[in-house]
C-alpha positions as CSV (number, residue, x, y, z in Angstrom):
1,M,174.0,97.1,131.5
2,S,172.7,97.1,134.9
3,R,169.6,98.4,136.4
4,Y,169.8,102.1,137.2
5,R,170.6,103.5,140.5
6,G,171.4,107.1,139.9
7,P,169.5,110.7,140.2
8,R,165.7,109.5,139.4
9,L,165.1,113.3,138.3
10,H,167.4,113.7,135.8
11,V,166.1,110.6,134.0
12,V,162.8,112.2,134.0
13,R,163.9,115.2,132.9
14,R,165.3,113.4,129.7
15,L,162.9,111.4,129.0
16,G,159.6,112.8,130.8
17,E,157.2,111.5,133.2
18,L,158.0,108.0,134.4
19,P,155.0,107.2,137.4
20,G,157.1,103.4,138.2
21,L,160.6,105.3,138.8
22,T,159.4,108.1,141.0
23,R,156.5,110.1,142.4
24,K,158.6,113.3,142.2
25,S,158.1,115.7,139.4
26,A,160.6,117.7,137.7
27,R,161.0,121.5,138.2
28,R,162.8,121.8,135.2
29,A,161.1,120.7,131.9
30,Y,164.3,120.6,129.9
31,P,166.8,117.7,129.8
32,P,169.9,118.3,132.5
33,G,173.4,118.6,131.3
34,Q,175.1,122.1,129.6
35,H,173.2,122.0,126.3
36,G,170.2,120.2,127.8
37,Q,168.1,123.9,127.7
38,H,168.7,124.6,124.2
39,G,170.5,121.8,122.9
40,Q,167.2,120.6,122.2
41,N,166.0,122.8,119.7
42,R,169.0,122.3,117.8
43,R,168.4,119.8,115.5
44,K,166.0,117.5,114.1
45,R,166.0,113.9,116.3
46,S,166.6,111.0,114.3
47,E,164.0,108.2,113.8
48,Y,167.2,105.7,115.9
49,A,166.7,108.4,118.6
50,I,162.9,108.6,119.1
51,R,162.7,104.4,119.4
52,L,165.9,104.7,121.2
53,E,163.9,107.0,124.0
54,E,160.8,104.9,124.3
55,K,163.0,101.6,124.9
56,Q,164.3,103.7,127.7
57,K,161.5,104.8,129.4
58,L,160.3,101.2,129.6
59,R,163.5,100.2,131.0
60,Y,163.6,102.9,133.4
61,N,159.9,102.9,134.2
62,Y,159.8,99.0,135.1
63,G,163.3,99.1,136.4
64,V,165.1,96.0,133.6
65,S,168.3,95.8,132.4
66,E,168.7,95.6,128.7
67,K,169.2,91.8,128.7
68,Q,166.1,91.5,130.3
69,L,164.3,93.7,128.2
70,I,165.5,92.2,125.0
71,R,164.4,88.5,127.0
72,Y,160.8,90.2,127.2
73,V,160.5,91.5,124.0
74,R,161.8,87.8,122.4
75,K,159.2,86.0,124.5
76,A,155.9,88.5,123.5
77,R,157.4,88.2,119.9
78,R,157.0,83.8,120.3
79,A,153.2,84.3,122.2
80,G,151.6,85.8,119.1
81,G,149.3,88.7,118.5
82,S,150.7,92.1,119.3
83,T,153.7,92.3,120.1
84,G,153.9,95.7,121.8
85,Q,150.8,95.0,123.9
86,T,151.9,91.7,124.7
87,L,155.6,93.3,125.7
88,L,153.5,95.8,128.1
89,Q,151.4,93.1,129.7
90,M,154.3,91.1,130.7
91,L,155.9,94.0,132.5
92,E,152.9,95.2,134.3
93,M,152.1,91.6,135.7
94,R,155.8,91.3,137.4
95,L,155.2,91.0,140.6
96,D,156.6,94.5,141.6
97,N,154.9,96.2,139.6
98,T,151.8,94.6,140.7
99,I,152.6,95.7,144.2
100,F,153.3,98.9,143.2
101,R,149.9,99.3,141.5
102,L,148.1,98.0,144.6
103,G,149.3,100.9,146.4
104,M,151.7,98.8,148.5
105,A,154.5,100.7,147.6
106,G,154.9,104.2,146.1
107,T,157.0,103.2,143.5
108,I,158.6,100.0,141.8
109,P,161.9,100.4,143.1
110,G,160.4,100.3,146.3
111,A,158.0,97.8,145.6
112,R,161.1,95.3,144.4
113,Q,162.6,95.9,147.8
114,L,159.6,94.8,149.5
115,V,159.1,92.0,147.5
116,N,163.3,90.9,147.4
117,H,163.3,91.2,151.6
118,G,160.5,88.5,151.5
119,H,157.6,90.8,153.1
120,V,155.2,89.7,150.3
121,T,153.5,86.4,149.6
122,V,152.0,85.1,146.5
123,N,148.9,82.9,147.2
124,G,150.2,82.0,151.2
125,R,153.6,81.4,150.3
126,V,156.3,84.0,150.2
127,V,158.0,85.2,146.9
128,N,161.0,87.4,146.6
129,I,161.5,86.9,143.1
130,A,160.4,90.8,142.0
131,S,160.3,89.5,138.1
132,Y,157.6,86.3,138.9
133,Q,154.9,86.8,136.5
134,C,151.3,87.3,138.3
135,R,148.4,85.1,136.5
136,A,144.6,85.2,137.0
137,G,143.7,84.1,140.2
138,D,146.7,84.8,142.4
139,V,146.5,86.1,145.9
140,I,148.7,88.7,146.9
141,G,149.4,89.5,150.8
142,V,151.6,90.7,153.0
143,R,154.0,88.3,155.3
144,D,152.4,87.8,158.6
145,R,154.9,89.4,160.6
146,D,154.5,93.2,162.2
147,Q,157.5,94.4,160.2
148,S,155.8,93.9,156.9
149,R,152.9,95.2,157.8
150,R,154.3,98.2,159.3
151,L,156.0,98.7,156.0
152,V,153.2,98.2,153.9
153,E,150.9,100.6,155.8
154,R,153.6,103.2,155.7
155,N,153.9,102.8,152.2
156,M,150.2,102.9,151.7
157,E,150.0,106.9,152.8
158,Y,151.9,108.0,150.3
159,P,150.3,105.8,147.0
160,G,152.2,106.4,143.4
161,L,149.2,106.1,141.8
162,A,145.3,106.8,142.6
163,N,143.4,104.8,140.8
164,L,143.5,100.7,141.0
165,P,143.7,98.9,137.7
166,S,140.0,97.2,136.6
167,H,142.2,93.9,136.7
168,L,143.4,94.2,140.2
169,E,141.2,94.5,143.5
170,F,142.6,94.9,147.1
171,D,141.4,95.5,150.5
172,K,143.0,98.1,152.4
173,N,142.3,96.6,156.1
174,T,143.6,92.8,155.3
175,L,146.6,94.1,153.1
176,M,145.2,91.6,150.6
177,G,145.1,91.8,146.7
178,K,143.8,89.4,143.7
179,V,144.4,89.6,140.4
180,N,141.4,88.8,138.6
181,S,143.0,89.0,134.9
182,I,145.7,90.1,132.4
183,I,146.0,94.0,132.6
184,E,144.4,95.9,129.3
185,R,146.1,98.1,127.6
186,E,144.4,101.6,128.4
187,W,145.5,100.7,132.0
188,V,149.0,101.0,131.5
189,A,149.8,104.0,133.4
190,L,153.2,104.8,131.3
191,Q,153.3,107.5,128.7
192,I,154.6,105.1,126.0
193,N,154.8,104.0,122.2
194,E,155.6,100.3,122.2
195,L,155.4,99.9,118.3
196,L,158.7,102.1,118.8
197,V,159.9,99.9,121.1
198,V,159.6,96.5,118.7
199,E,161.2,98.6,115.8
200,Y,163.9,99.4,117.8
201,Y,164.6,95.6,118.3
202,A,163.6,94.4,115.2
203,R,167.3,93.9,114.3
204,K,168.7,93.0,118.0
205,A,166.6,90.9,119.5
């Protein structure tokens, strides 16, 4: 399944708050559709449905395809340690998410667009691959063009999240950010049970 490009609030109503997908909050607290308001209370959800929902949260929040997510799960397994935590760290350390967490874009799709259009530099070189894995010591900047600076400055007026994670630092005057370390689990903004995602992929990946 390819990346989602449909109505974002429909997804938020179904899965709950997704800070990377949209800054908006749904006015209705129940899922969309004909049976949304009453259907969720009619029967108990299966364990599979609960795991599927947690997996979908990851997919939609970070804007990755099913194929990409399976690859991340396999890499996380090979890395050793806690597979769920490693999976979250890999997704959080993507360049598009790092741009979002620095406040240079209001959403992860907005950050991905900045990267894809060549407005972002890593260690002084233009990087247009949104899935680039940021590492400790990487310096994230804005391309030395008026258009690029204007775009980022406009985005910074409406940041997606208020708090800068402890693994990042950012200078608003120079529009330069730095990655100091791998993100810690407590700074992941998405409310997610990553163990259920690992269980979902136990037989698939």
